N, C-alpha and C positions, 0 to 999 in steps of 0.2 A: 713378334712370333707370327708367323704363316703357318695356319695347323694344313697338311695335306693329306686326303684319306686318301687310302685304297677299298673301293668298295665292289671288285673286280676277283676274278676268285685264281689269280697270278702274280705275283712279286712284281712290281714298278719300279722305275726305279727314278729318280729327281735328285739334282744335284749328285751324282755317283752313290747315293742311299737310296741302300732295297728299303721298300716299305710293305712286306709279305700281309696277305691277302686279311682284308677286318680290321687292320688296324692302321694307327695315326701318329703321324711323325710328327713333328712344333720343328719350323725351320724359321732361323734367321731370313731375312729381307734379303741382306747381300747373298746370304746362298742357295737361293731360288734360281734355277734359270729362267731367260727372256720369257720363253712364253709362259709362267707362274707370276709373275709379278704381276701385282693391277694395273699395273702403269704404263706395263705392254700392253693391254687390255685398251686403251685410250686411241685417239684418235694419231694415225701417226705424221712423224714431222715433216714436214716440207721437202719434197726429193728422197724420202725410204718409199719402197710400196708394202704395202700397209701385206700383212701377216695372209694366203689366202687361207690357212685353218683356221685361223684364230673368227674372221668371217663365218664357214662352214660350224664352227659349236655353236654359231648366237642364233643359228635358223634353226627354226622348227627340226623337229623328229624324221615329217615327209621329206622335207626338203633336205633336208642330212640325208637320205636316205639317197635321195640322189645323185648326190655327189660322190658315196664311196665306191663303186668302182672305178673310177677313173682319180684314186689315191691308186699309191706305190705301198708297199708292205710298211715301211718307213714313215711312212706321212698319216699309215694307218693307225698305228704306233703311238706315234704325238698326242694325234685327234684324240684315240681313248684316252691317255694320258692327261689332255686337257679334258674333257669331260670328271674325269674318279677328281682333279685337283679342282673342278666346282662345287661351293656351298652348297650346294645340292643337285649333286649327278643325276639324270635322268635315264633313268633305268633301262627306258623305251629304246631312248642314242646309244648305250653299251648292250645292250640287245643285238643294236639291227651292228652295230661295231663285228661284236662275235660272229654275229651269221655271215658276216663279209666273208671275212677268216673261215669259214670252215667250208663257204664256197669256193676261195678260193685253196683251199685244201682240198676240196674234191675233184676241181678241176686239175688238180697238178698228182694227184695222187696217182700212178700207173693202173690201167685201167679205170678210169676217172667215172665219173657221173654218167658220161655219155655211153662207152661203153657196158656198163652196169644198164643200163633202161635196156641199152639193143636182146644183151642176153635173157632178160626177163622177160622181153619179149616174143623171144623165141621156145622156151621154157615152155611151155604147154601144151606145143603143137606136137610132141610124142606120133606126128609122123604118116600119121590116122590115114591122112588127105578125104577127112568129113568134117 
């Protein structure tokens, strides 16, 4: 049995099962998707391409942060699941993933971050000309 814990604030899904925030669910090894199995962390078999997310999750948090903008939303969600599945998930890594999600949400929202900054710069003018 392999316990998978959800240390985040949102439910995660592993092998088709939901793990609510703050809970741990035991899984039989055959129930786990490949990215959660211990043997998938080993060296790739000759001819196979190593999973870049498995390599990224093993980096220091400072290096991990540099790779986050290059990931798709799905890859970012999977990376978060991989971090949460660790025996000791790194709160700094989880926070960096959350910050990347927030940054993307702000950028994609109507009147995103860029237009909000322009508005706040002009708001104090008042048109007095002084």
